[in-house]
N, C-alpha and C positions, 0 to 999 in steps of 0.2 A: 363483974361483967364488963366494966369499962376499963379493964386493965390495959395500961399502955404497952404497946409492942416494944420489944427490945430493940435498941438502936441497930443491932446487927441485922435485923430483919427489914431494914429500910428498903423500899422498892424504888424510891425516886429521890434525887437531890435537886434543890433549887437554890439559886443565888443570883444576886445582882452584882456584877463585877465589871471592872474596866479591863478589857482584853487588849493588851498591847501587842507589839510585834512578836510573833512566834515563828521561828524558822522551820520548826517541825512539830507537828502535833498528831499523834495517833489517837483516833477516836476509839476507845475501848468499849464504849457503850453507845446506844442510840441516844442522841443529844439534839435538843432544839435550842436555838438562839433567837431571842426576841430583842432587837436593838431599840432601846428606849431613847437614846440620844446619841448623836455622832453617827459614825458609819464604820463598817469593817470591809476591807478588801481581802478576799481570800482566794487561794488557789486550792481547789479540791480535785484530787485525782487528775491533775493536769489541766483543769478548766478554771478560768478566771471568773470570779463572781463578786459582785458588789452588793452588800447588804446595807441599805440606807436606813435612816431613822424611820421607825415604825414597821420595818420588814421583819419577817420570820424565816429562818432557814433551818432545815433538818439535816443532820449528819447521821449517816448510817455507821454502825459498828464496823471498824476496819478502814474507814475513810482516812486518807493521809492528807493533812491540811497544813497550809502555810497561811499566816494571818498578818495583816497590817491594819492596826486599829487607829482611828483618830484619837487625839489626846483626850477629847471630851466624851468619848463613847462610854455609855453605861448599857450593859447587856444582861438581860434576864436569861440565865442558862438553866435548862431543865434536863437532867440526865437520868435515864432509866437504868437501874442496876439489875443485872441478871446473875444467877448462880447456877450451880450444876443441876438443880432440881427444876429449873424453870425453862420453859421453851424459849428458844431464841426469837427475837423480833425479826420480821422480814426487813429487807432493804427497801426503803420507801423511794418513790419516784418523784424527784424534784430537782430541776436544773436552774430554775429562776425563783427568787424568794417569793413567798406569800406576801401579799401587800394589799393596799387599798385598791389596787388595780387588778392584780393577778390573783385569780381564784378567791375573790373577796368574800364570797359566802362562807367558804371554809375558813378564810383568814379571820373573820370576825369571831367565829366560834373558837378557833384555836387560841387567839390572843386572850380572850376572856378566860379560857380554861387555864392557860399558863399563868396568868396574873393571879387568879383566885388560888391556884395550887401553891404559888409562891407565898402568898399572904398566910395561908393556913400552915405551910411548912415552917416559915420563919417565926410566926407569931401564933403558936398553938393554943388551943383552948380545949374544953371538954369535947371528946369525940373526934379530935383532929386527925388521929391516925386513920380512922375509917373514912373521913372526908377526903384526906389526901389520897387514899387508895382509890376512892371513887373518881376523883379528878384524874388520877394517872391513867386509870382504865378508860375513862372518857377521852382523854387526849390521844391514847393509842387508837381508839375507835375512830376519832375524827381524822387521824392520819390515814387510816385504812380507807375511809369513805372519800376523802377529798384529794388524797395523793395516789393511793393505791400502791400495792407492792410492785417493785421493779421486776420486770421479766429478766430472769438471770441471763438469758441469751442476748438481751439488749443492753445489759449493764455496760457502761463506758468505763474502761480502766486503761491506764497508760501502761500497766504491767502485763507481761506475758503470763500464761498459765503457770509456767515454771517458777517465775519470780513470785507470783501470788502464793504458790505452795510454800515457798521459802518464808514469805512474810507470815503466813498462817502458822508455820512450824515455830518460828521465833516467838510469835505472840503467845503461843501456848507454853513454850519451854524456856522462856526468858530467864527464869530463876535457876536453871541448870547451868552447868559449865558448858559453854558452846564454843566451838571453833570452826573456822572456815573449812578445814579438812573434814570435820564431822558432818557439817551441813552439805558439803559437796557429795560426800558418800551417800547421805540419805536421799539426795535428789538425783543420784546417778549422773553427775556432771563433773567436768573438769573444774577445779577450784578457780583457775584463772579466768575461764570463760564465764563462770558463775559470778565472780566478783565484778567483771566488766559489765555483764548484762544488768546486774542489780543496780550498779551505780548509774549506768546509762539510762535506765528506765525510770528509776525513782529519784535520781539526783542526790543520793546519799549512799555511802559505802555500807556493806553489811555490818562491819564492826561498829560504825557510828549508829546504825539503825538499832543494833542490839543494845548499845549504851543508852540511846534515847528511850527505848521501851522500858528499860530497867529504871531510868530516872523518872519516867512518867508514873510508874507504879509506886516507886518510892515516895514521890510527891504526894500521891493519894494517901499513903499510909501516914505520912507526916501530918496531913491535914485532918484525917479522920480517926486516927488511933493514938494511944499514948504509949505505943511500943518504944522500947529503947532504940537508939539510933543504930547500935551494932546489930540488933535483931532485924531492923528494916534493911540494912545493907546486905546481910547474909540471905534474908528471905527473897531478895530481888536479884540475886546472882552476882553481887559484887564480892570479890574474894576477901576483902577486909574493909574496915572502917576508913582507913586512909585513902584507898582508891575511890570509895564512895564520896568522901568529903571533897576530894580534888575534882571529880567529875561534876558533882553537884554545884560547886562554887563556880566552875567555868561556865556551866549552863545557866545558873540563876543568879550569879554574882553575890551569893550568900552561902554560908555554910548551912548544913541541915539544921544545926542547933539554932543559928540566927534566924533562919526561915520560920521555924516552929515558934520561936519567941515572938517574932513580929506578928505571926498569925494569931497568937493568943492575945496579944495587946490589941490588935485590930478587932478581934471578936468581942472583947470587953467594951471597947469604944462604941461598937455598933449595936450592942444589945439594948433593946427597948422592951420593957415588960408588957405593958397593957395595950399599947396602940402603935400604929405605924409612925415611923419618923417622918418629919416634914419632907426630907429629901426623897424618901421612897414614895410618899404621897405625890410629890411633884412629878416624879418619873412615871408613875402608873396611872394617875387620874386622867391624863389626856386620852387614854385608850379605853379604859373600862370604868363603869360606875361602881366603886368599891363600897357596896352596902350603903350605910348611912353617912359615910364620910363626905365632907364638903367637897364640892366640885373643884377640881384643880384647873390650872391654866390650859389653854388649847395647845395642841402639838406645836412646838416651836419650829417654824419653818425658816428657811433662808429668808433674809429680810433685805428689802431695798427701802431705805428711808432717806428721803432727800427733800430739801427745801428749794423750790425753784422760783426765781424771779422771771415771770413769763415775758417781761419786756427785754430780757437779755438773750442773745443767741451765741452759740459757740461754733457755728460753722454752717456750711451749705450742704444740703442733702442732694445727692445726685442719684439718679435712677439707673439701674442696670439696663443695658440695651438687649433685651431678650429677643431671640430669633425663634419664630414659631415654626415648628415642624408638624406637618400634617400627613397622615397616612392615607386617609380616605379622600373622598371627593371634596374639593373646595366649595364652600357655600358662602354666598355674599353675606347672609344674615349672621353666620358664625364669625366671619372675618370682622364684620362691623362690631360685633359684641366684644371680641378680643381687643380690638382697637380702643373701644370706648371704656370698657370696664377694667381691662388689664394694662392699658397704656402701651401695648406692644405695637411697633410699627414695621418691624422686619419680618418677612415671610421667606423661609428657605425654599429654594427650588433646586432639587437634586435629581439624580438619575437623568441628567439632561439628555444624554444620547438615546434614552428610551422615548424621549418626547420629540425627537427630530427624525423626520422621514428621510432616509438616505438611500439612494439607489444609483446604480451605474447606468449611464446612457451613452452609448457609442464611446466607451472607454473613459468617460468623464463622470465625476461625482455630481449628482444633482440633489440639492437639499431643500426640504420643505419644513418650514418652522411653524406651521399652522397650529399644531397642538401646543407647542411651547408658547406661542403668541396668546392662545386662549387663556392660559394660566397667568402669564405676565399681565395681560390686560385686565384680568379679573382682580389681581392684587392691586394694580395701580388705580383701578376705578373706585376702590373703597378707601383710598387715601393711604395705602400701605406701600412698603418699598420692597422690591425683590432682593433677596440675598442668594446669589447664584453660587453653588458649591460644585467645583470641578474636583472629582475624586478618582482614586485608583479604580473604583468600581465602574466608572464611566469607560475606562479602557477595557475592562472585562466585558461590558455590554457591547462595546465596539467590536471586540474580537469574536464574541458569540454570534454576531451577525455576519461573520465570515470575512471581516476586514482585518488585515494584519499589516497593512502598509502605514508606517508612521508618518510618511509625508502626506498621505491622504487625511490622517487625523488632524494634522496641522491645517490642511486645507479647510476642513469642516469648521475648525475653531476660528479661522480667519473669516469664513463666510458668516459665522454667527456674530462675530464682532462687527462686521459691516452692517448686518441686518439690524442689530440693536441701535447703532448710531443713526441709521437712516429712518427708523420707525419709532424711536422712543426718545423724545427730547430730554427726558429725565434720566436717561441711562447713565449719565455721568455721576449721579448721586447714588446709584445702586452699589451693592457690595459684591465683590468677586473674590471668592476664596478658593485657593488651590491647596489641596491636600495630596501632596506628591508621593508620600510614603505609602507603601502597601501595608495597611494596618491590620489586616486579618491575621489569623493565628499562624505562627511558625514561618514568618517571612521577614527577610531583611532587605526587601527590594525597594529601590527608588525608581519611580516610573518616569523615565526620561522624557517621554512624550508630553507629560504634564508640565515638567520643568521647562521644556522648550516653548510651551504654549503661553507661559507667563508673559513673555516679551510681547505677545500679540495684544495684550490688554494693559500694557505698562502705562499708557497715557490716561487711563482712568485714575481718578483721585482716591478711590477706595479699593485698592488691591490688597488682599490678605494672603499671606503664605503661612501655612501651618508648620510649626515645629513642636516636638513633644515638650521641650523646655525652651525658654527664651535664649537666643544666641547672646554671647557675651557683649557684642557690640550694639545690642538693641537698647534704645533709650526711651524714657517716658514721653508721653505724647506732647507735653508742653515744652519739650526741648527742640530747638531748631535742628533739622536733619535734612540735608539736601538730597534730591533725587530719591526720596524715601518711599517705601511701601510699608505696609503694616505686617507685623508677624503676630500670630496668635498661638498660644500654647494649649496643652491639654486641659488647663484650668480656665480656659477662655480669656486669659489676660491678654490685652493688646499692647504692643509696643511699636516703636518706629525703628526702621533700619534702612540704610541705603540698599537699593535694588541689587547692585552687583555683589555687595557683601552677603546679602541674603542668599543669592544663588550659589555663592561659594560654600556657605554653611550647609546647604542641602546635601553636599557631597561629603560632609564631615563624618568620619567613621563613628564618632561618639553618638551622633543622632541616629544613624542607621542601626547601631547596636541597641540603643534604647527601644527603638521600634521592634527590632528582632527579638528582644527579651519580653515583648508583649506586656510591658509594665502597665500600659493603659488598660488593657484587657483584664489584667490581674486586679487592678483597682476596682473595675466595675464588678468583677466576680465577688470581691470582698463585700462590696455594698449589697449585692444581691443576696449573698449568704446571710448578711445581717438582717435584711428585710424578710427573708424566708423564715427566720425564727418565729416571726409573728404568725405567718400563715400556717405553720406546722403546729401551732399551739391552739387548743380549743378555746382559750380565753383571750389571748392577746390578738388573735387575727382580726377581731372587730375593731381594734385600734390602729391597725397598720397604716391606713391612709392618714389618720390624724398624726401619728408619729412622724411620718414622712413630711407632712405639711409643717409641723413644728420645727423639724430639722432644717427645712429650706429657709424659714425666716431667721432662725438662730444663726445659720451660716451667713446670711446676708448682713445681719447686724454685726456679727463678728468681723466681717470684711471691712466694715466702716471703722471698727475699733482698731484695726490694724493700719488705719490711715490710708487705706487703698481708695482710689477714686472709682466708685461703682460704675460710672459711665465708661470706664476703660475695659469693661468686661462685656462679652457678647455670649452669654450662656444660652443654649437652646432650651426651648420649652416643647414638650410633647403634648399635642392637643388630644390625640385619640389613639394612644399606643404607638405613635410613630417613634422610630429609633432616634435617639438624640445624635448618635454617631453610628456609622455602619457596623462597627465592631460590637455594638451593644447587644447583649442577649435580649431576645424578644420579651422574655419574662420581666426583665428589669425595665424595659421601655414601657411595658404595660403598667407597672407599679408607679412609675414616675409621671405618668400622664395626668393632664388636668381633667379630662373627661373619660368616661368609659366609651367604647366604640358606639354604643347606642345613644349617647348624649346625656348621660347622668353626670352631674357635677361631683367632683371629688373634693376632699378637703384641701387638696393642693391648689385647686382653682381659687378658693377663698383666701388662702395664704398669699398667693400671688396678687390677688386683688387688694388685700390689705397693704402690702408693701408698695404697690403702685399708687395708692391713694395718700401716702404720706406727703406732707407739705415740704416746701423748699428750704425752710430755715430750721436748723436744729437747736433746740433749747437744752436737751439733755440726752445722753446716751451712756449705756454701760453694756455689759455682756449679754443682757437679755431684755433690754428695754430701750426704746427711743421715743423722745417727745419732740414733735415738730410743730411749727406755727406758720400761719399765713394771716397777716394783719391781726385781728383779734380772735381768730379761730385756731384750735389746737387739736392735734391728733396724737394719740399715745398708743404704741404697739408694744405688747409684752408677751414673751413666751417663757415656758419652763426651760431652763438652760440644760442642754445636753452635752455632757463632757465628751461623749464619743464623737460628736461632730467636730469638736475642737481638734481631736486627733486626726480626723480626715482632712480638715482644712489645712493643718500643718504638714500634710502629706506623710503622716506617720505610717510606716510600712508594716508595723507589727500586726499580726493576726488578731482580730478582735472576736471574742466568742459571744458577746452579748448584744442583744438588739438595743437595749437602753442602758446607758452607763449612769453617771452620777451627777445629780445635785444631792446635797447631803440630807435632804428631807423631802417628803412627798408634796410639799407646797413651797411656793415662793410668795412671801407676804410683801405687798407693795404699799407704802404709805408716802404720799406726795403732798407736801405743804405748798400749795400754789399761791403765790402772792402777786399783787398788782393786777387783780381782776376786778372789774366794775361793770355791772349791768346784768341783764337777763340772758341766761344761757340754756340751751338744750344740751343735756348730758345723754349721749347715746352710747350704749354699751353693746358690743357684739362679742359673743363667746363661742369658741369651739372647745369642748372638753369631753373627757371620757364619760362623765355623767350624762351629757346629752345623748351620746351614742347608746348608753344603756337604756335611755328612755324611749329610743326609737323602735319600740317593739313592733310597730306596724310594718317596719321595713324588713323584718326577719324573713318572711316568705318571699319578698321581692328579691332579696339577696340570692336566694337559691334558684330563682327562675332565670333560665338562659335567654328567653325572648320576652320582652316587655312591649306593651302597646304604648302609643304616644301618651295616652292618659296616665298609664302607670309611671312613665318617665317624668311627666309633669308633676305627678303626686310625689314621687321620690325627691325631685328637686325642691319642691315646696317644703317638705318635712326635713330634709337633710341639711338645709342651710344653717348658718350660725344663728343661735338664739339672739334676740334683739330686745332691748328695753330702752325706753325713752322717758326722761323726766325733766321738768323745768326748774331751774334754780335762779334765785336772785342773789347775787354775790356782791358784797361790798368789801373789797380789799383782799380777803384771803379765803381759800377754800381747801379743805382737807379731803383728799381722794384716797380711799383705802380699798384694797381688794386682794384676794388670794388666787394665785395661778397654780392649778394642780398639775401633776405630771402629765406631759403631752399637751398641756393647755395652751390656748392662743386667745389673747384678749386684745380687742381694738376698741378704743374709747375716743369719742369725739366730744369736744366742748365747742359748741357752735353758737356764736353770739347772735341774738335776734334783735329786731328793731323795737321790741316792746318797751 
């Protein structure tokens, strides 16, 4: 009754293996990979995907995959075998790996099932065949439930229908004698057109594809059968043993005989009779409780372990000069809050010609600045500084009002200059930025009226001229430069340059071409595409604000690690969905804002607040953590490191497919040995994590509601803020601080000395 099934009737294979670089891999069966350590970077059907430690990814039969694996990766692979009597499995829908964040309810069940299936498959006991069959069916059921079958009409493939037909034909008939002429005849195509299309769409020639498929099936037979090598060669379409040996050795750097010998030696070395090996235990136990087996170590995260002498500093911390952009009505209370909590002192004033009343009286221009004055006075009254932006859109506004005389435009600018000097004693300290290029889509235009207006304001000490990239003659701010103005680029970096030199560069064809190619707009669209991946996913959309907040902090820390002076940057902040720049998509402006239009704080508000609260002296910094001090008080800011933001910061122009790229594990473990501490301290921890978002169930209905009352908004802001814990410590000499930062996580820790 308990007769063991014949090996040929196996329905599933399972193994833990190191997956190294593979140029080409055809998935001949439905396969699931569970990365137990390290990471894998794959390209599947033209899309780049990263599978980090703890992630699970499912490959459908017929997927074409290229793989780069980290040296330390260990991956649990489960492959479902089909035969002519079995119904084909569907193509499952998965573009982002299952993880502790993504579809985690299904993730927990799938990882348990894969681990138990592996244990039963590799270390069988009585009834194992039936248990394995049960696990395999359960795993398929879980994939149905939590992934669902892919709609054939929506399946993303890089290949045309014609090329897919050819791939399918080769996959079925690889053991036969195949030629390009025969395949072209079967597909009713010219062989030259067919060869070009195939190579262009799949990146591999038809001949090499046939060879790779034959080698793939040959490898399976070498692994799973005792057939003679000549039999394997002929069964898989090779004309003779010699051609099989040559192709195999080029592909795998071993002859078929050497490969089989090494495989057999490895199998003997890895065989364990009654219990799991310690290596396997160490790999699996962090993820699943394996019966009565002793608990293993926790998932090995990326680690930051450092000993810090808190009396020593490594540099000065400088704050970014954020410029606040506001879409709606200015409110004194909100401006004061931004000034006090976020440390922002500059407020952008744009669309200036919309705020100036201009009319003709007896052939002369008469200007009234009352509306502009109301805004300027409000900014000044709360202790903030106006940042006036003159842009090409001001000329559009000017012309829309029926004025086309460039001399009159200069007249209004001159009137404005005199008005500011006569009515505002502080106007010399304000910022005056000129964006003279027409930055909207499909234009290479330089607006000469704005260029000519620069000289009207040249006596102010803070005149900015925008260039898409810094001119070659621009110098750092600490270098002496006579008759200088400032230039500011698309990344808001500020440099100094002589005024006349800057004016000459404005007419340089290189800059006009950059604007005409809309590279700045393309960059913003790439960022928007990345962020939309969250919103379009039922699971990730809840974390989109947190991911953006994490990225903004990580980008700032990375800026300091590149030895850039943060005070030389003037990046805009959107308060309430205001556009950071006129060419910004409205949707992107909304996502990057600090608040929703109705006044709810977003995670980006708290990220900006954390950065602004860091102290002036730096004790330690790396790519995801900074420790600052002020006298005997310390502030530590740590985020989960995002590799994708690194690519953006370095202005990498490659298209990025994923919303979150890589750290190599789902956690960053931080251990700080703090020395030279003496006294009583308050330890204050503030956290923003995905776990908190998951716990905010009370906000689910509020998220769906389009209009909220003041009470609802106040409730939202009270619940949605970072979690906070406070404890009192008495420290004599040393203290060890340990914590884990999960994916998208942000941690702010204060050590505040008390007088006790």
